[in-house]
N, C-alpha and C positions, 0 to 999 in steps of 0.2 A: 700798468704793470710796468712798463719799460722805466717807467720816471721810479717806480719805487725801487726796481734794480740799481737803478745809475745811484740813486740817494744810499742804499744798501752798500754798494762797492766804497762809495767814498767813504760812509761811515767805517767800513771794515779798514780801509788805506789808514786812515786819521787814528784807531786805535791800535793796530798793530804797529805802526810807526813809532808809536811812543814807546814799544818793546824793544823794536830794533830797526831802525828809520832805512839803516843801509842794506840789510838783509832783505826788507821789501823792495827797495829801489833794484838790486842785485837780480833778485830772482823774477821780477816784474818784466824789467828788461830783457834779459834770456829769453823767457819766454816770449816775447813780443821780437825777439830778433829773430830767433831761432822758428817761428811760424807753428810754435805752440797752442798760442792763443792768436783769434783774430779780432782785435780792437780797432781796425780801421772804419768800419761801420757805426760801432757803437760808443766806442770811447777816444775818439782820434787824436786829441790832445795827448792822450799817455802814448803816442807813436815815438814821441822825444825819447822814452825812457830806452828803446831800443838801440839808441845809437852808439856806437862804439865805444865814445869816450866817456858816456854817460855810465855805461856798463863798468867801463878799467877804472873809473874814478870810484864808483861805490862798493867794486871789486877790494879795492887798494883800501877804503875805508871800513869794510865790514871786516879785512882779515887784522887790522888794527884792532878793533872793537872785540873779534872772537880771543884775541890774546889778553887782551886788558880785562874783560867780562869775566875771566876766570882767577883773577890773583886779590887775594882779599883788600878791601880799602883803595888799589887802583881803579878795581869799578866801580866804586863812589866818586872816585874823583873824577873819572868818564863821565859818570851819569850826572854831576853838578857842571861840567863843562856843555853838555848837552842838553840842559834844562831850557834852553832856549834856540837850540837847534833842532831839536824833535819835533816843538809843536810848530815853527815855520816850515819844517818838511812835511809834517802833518798835512797843515792847511792847503799848501800847495798842491799836493797830492789831491785831495779834496777837489779843491777847485779845478784842476786840470781833466779830473773824472766827469765834472759835469759839464764840460766843454763851455763855449761862448755861452755869457750870461751878460744880464745887465751889471755894472760895475759894481751899483750897490748892492747886489746880491753877492756879487762874489767878494764883499768886503764880510758880509753877512756870513757867509759860507766859513771864510777864512777863518774868521774868530770863533765858531762853535767848532769847526773841526781843530781848531788849534788847540781850545780848551778841552776837546776829546784827548788829544794826543797826550794834554798836561796830566791827565787825570791818572793815564796808564803810565806815564813816566813816572809820576808820583810814587805808584803802585811798584812800578818795578825799583825804582830808586829806594822807597821805603825797606822796602823785602831786602836787599842788599846792604842796606844799613843796619836791620836786626841779625841777619846772618853776619855778617862782621864783627858782632860780638862773640862768635862762638871761636873756639882756638882754633879750631883743625878748617883746613881750606877746600874739602872733597863737597862741602854744602853750595860752595860759591859755582866751583864747576858743575855740579847738579842742578842749579837753579839757571846757569848759564844755558845748558844743552836743552833744559826743560823751555825756557823763551825762544830760544831757537828752534825748537819742534813746534810749538805752539802758533808761531808765526808764519811757518812753512805749510802748518796744517790749517791755519787759518786760510792763506792765500788760495789753498787749494780746494778749500769750501768756497770762497766765494767767486771761483772761478765756475763750479759747478752748480751752487745753489746760493747764491746772494742774499736771497731772503732768509734761508737759514743761517748765514754768517753774519749777518745783521744783529738777530737774533742774540745769536751764542755774544757778540760784540756788546751788546745793552745789557745781557747778563754777568759780564767780565765786568765793566765798566761800573755799575750797581755793587757789585762785590767790592773791588778798588776804594768806591767812593768813602765804604765803611770801614774798609780796615787800613787804607792809608793812616789816618791820623793816630789810631794805636800805636802802627810801626812808628811813626817818627815821635809819639810820647813817650814810648821805649828806648828809641835809641836818643833823643835829647837826655832822659834819666841817665844810661848808660854812660855817656858823653861827661855827665855833670861828676858822678862818683869817681869815675876816672881821673878828669882833672883833679878833682879835691884831693884823690889819694897821691897822685902826683905832685902837687902843690905841699903836699905837708910834708914831704923828702925834705923841702926846703925852708919851709915855714911850718913849724908845730902848730897846730889851732890852739886859739885860746878858747877855751871851755868856757871860764868864769863869763863870759859876755852873752854866752847863748840861752842857757835857761831863763833868764830875768828878761829876754827881750820884748820890745812891746811891739802892738799889732800896727800897721800899718793903716792909713784912713779907709781904704777900702775894705780891708780884712774886718774892721771894727763896724763899718755899715751892714757887711754881711752878717756880721755876728747878730747885732743891734736887729736888724731887719726880721730874722728869724724869730726872735724873742720879742718880737710885738713892743719894742720899748723898752721892756721892762730893765731894771737897773744892773748893770754888769759892772764884776769887779775880776779882772782876770788878777790871779795871784801870779802865772808864769805862762811863758810861751815859750815855745820851740819850733825853728824850723825845720820842716822834714822833708821827706821823699815818700807819698804813698805808695807801697808797692801792692804787695796781694791784698785781695777785698772778698775774700769769698763770703758770703751770703749776707752781704751789704749793699744792697742797690743804690744806695744814694750817694758811694763812693765812686770817685773814676780812677782807677789805677794809673803808677805813673805819672802821676801832678804832684807839683809842689806846694805847701801850704804850711800852716802851723796848727801844732797842736797847743790848746788853751784850756786850762783848768779856773775855773769859774768859782769863788767861794759861795755865790745864791745857788749852787748847784751842786751839793755833793754825790758822789756815786756818779756823775756825767763829765764826760770829756769833750769838746768840741774839738773839730777839725774844720778849719777855713781854708780850703784851698783856691786853686787859681785855675780855671781853663779856656784857653783863648784870652779873651778880654773882658772877661768878668769874673768873679770871686762867688762861690758857693760853699753852702755851710752843709755839715752833718755832723749828727750827734751819735754817740758812742753811749751806753750803757755799759757802765763796768763789772755790774753786780754777774757774780757768776763766772766772769773771765779769767782766766791763768792768764800772768803778765811775766814774760821773762827776757832776756838780752842773749841774743845770738850772734858771734863774728863771723861774718863773711871775708870773700876777698876783698872786696871793694866797699865793703858799707859794714855799719856795726847796727843790728836789727832791732827793733823793741815788738816783740811779739805777742799779740792778744789774741786767745784763742779760748774755745771751751773744751773740754773733758773728750765730748760726744762726737765733736769733728766735725760740728755743723758750721759753723762760723771760723775765721780766721780774718784777722789784719795785722798786716809788717807795715811799720815805719822806718825806713830809712836815716840814719845819718852818715856822712862821709867816714870813711876808713880811718882811724886813728883817734875815732869818739868813743870810744870804748867808756870809760869813765863819767862820760856825760850820759851815756844810754842807760848805765848802771844806776844814775842819779835820778833820771827820770822812771826808770821802773820803780825805785823806791817811791817816788813821790804817786805814781800810780797805786800802786799797791795801799799808799797811805789814803789816798782818793777815792779807794774803791771801795776799804773797809770806814771809811766815813770819820776818819780823825785828821782831817784836812787841818792845820793851824788857820787861827781869824788872821784876816787880813795884817792887821798890827803886829802878828806874831810874826807872820812873813817879811814885815819891814824888819825886825828886829833879827830874824835869822841872817837875813841877806848883808845888814850892817856887821854882824859879828862875823860871816866870811870874809868880808872887806877887811876887817879889822887884822883877822888872823893873816889873811892872805898879805898884807902890808908888813905885818911882822916877820912873814917868813922873807 
C-alpha cells in the first residue's frame, strides 16, 4: 500500500506540474518548511523543496506566471516557453518523490512523468489557444483561476488521500488526451483563416487558380483507394477548411482538404481531407441538400444542410473569396441536380474563361 501511495503522489505531482509547476513547488515547499506536512520519513528527498531559496525562486516565478497567465496571447507565449520546462520539472518531482532507486529506473520514471506532465501542459496550452480566439479577456482570467484552484485542490487531495488523487489525475489525463488534439485542430484552423485575411489586405487572392486546382498524389490515392480502383475523372477541386460536420461521422472538423467533383458520380461530392500524416476520404450525397454561401468575419462559408435540421456541413474559404464561394455553390447546385457538364465541356468552359480573362 505504501508503494502505491508513493506512486500516486509521483503521478499527482507530474500531472499538476503540467498546469502550474511553480505553484506546485511553492505550496509544497511552504507546507514542508512550515511543518504542515511531514515528509522526512515518507519522501525524504522532497525536503529540498522546503529550502527558503527554493521557495523564494518558486514564488518569484509564480508571480510572473500569475500575471502572464491572465493576458490573452501572453499566456500562450508563456506556455510555449514552458513546453520543455514543465515536463522536466514534473519528471524531477516524480523522481525525488520515489527517492533513491536504480539509475535505469530513474530514467524510466523521468520519461513517464515527463510525458504525463506534457499531456497536462498540452491540454492547458491548447485550451488557452482556443480561448484566445475569443475577443474578450475574461475567459483567460477565469481559466487561470480555475487552473490554480485545481492545483491547490489536487495538492490537498494528495496530502490526505493519494490514491483518490491518482484516480482523479488519471481521469483528467484521459480527458486531456482526447480533447487536446481537437483544441489544436481548431486553433490551427483559426490561425490559417486570420493569416489569410491579413495577407489578403496586401495581396488580393487570385481566385481563378483555385477552382480547377489538381489533386496531390496522396489525395488521388485516397480517392482511388475508396473507389476500389474505379476510373475517376475529377472535373474540379478546391482547397477548403472543414468547419461544422453535424450528422456526418466520417468527417473530422477543423481539418484541411479538397472538395472534388467527379464526372463519373453525378449527385455526389468527394472530400479528401488530411489528419496528422494520412489522408482520409468522405463522400457527400447532395440529393435533398440545400446549398448556400454565408459570409463570416474571417471566412466565406459554403453551407450544405437539410431543411429538417438533422445534418449540416460547413466548408470554409478564407475571407475575401466570396466570388469563389458563389461559384462553388453554383457548381454544387448543378452537380446536385444532375446537370454537370461532361469533361470535354468543362475544358471548353475553362478555356473560354481563360480567353475572357486575357482579353480583359
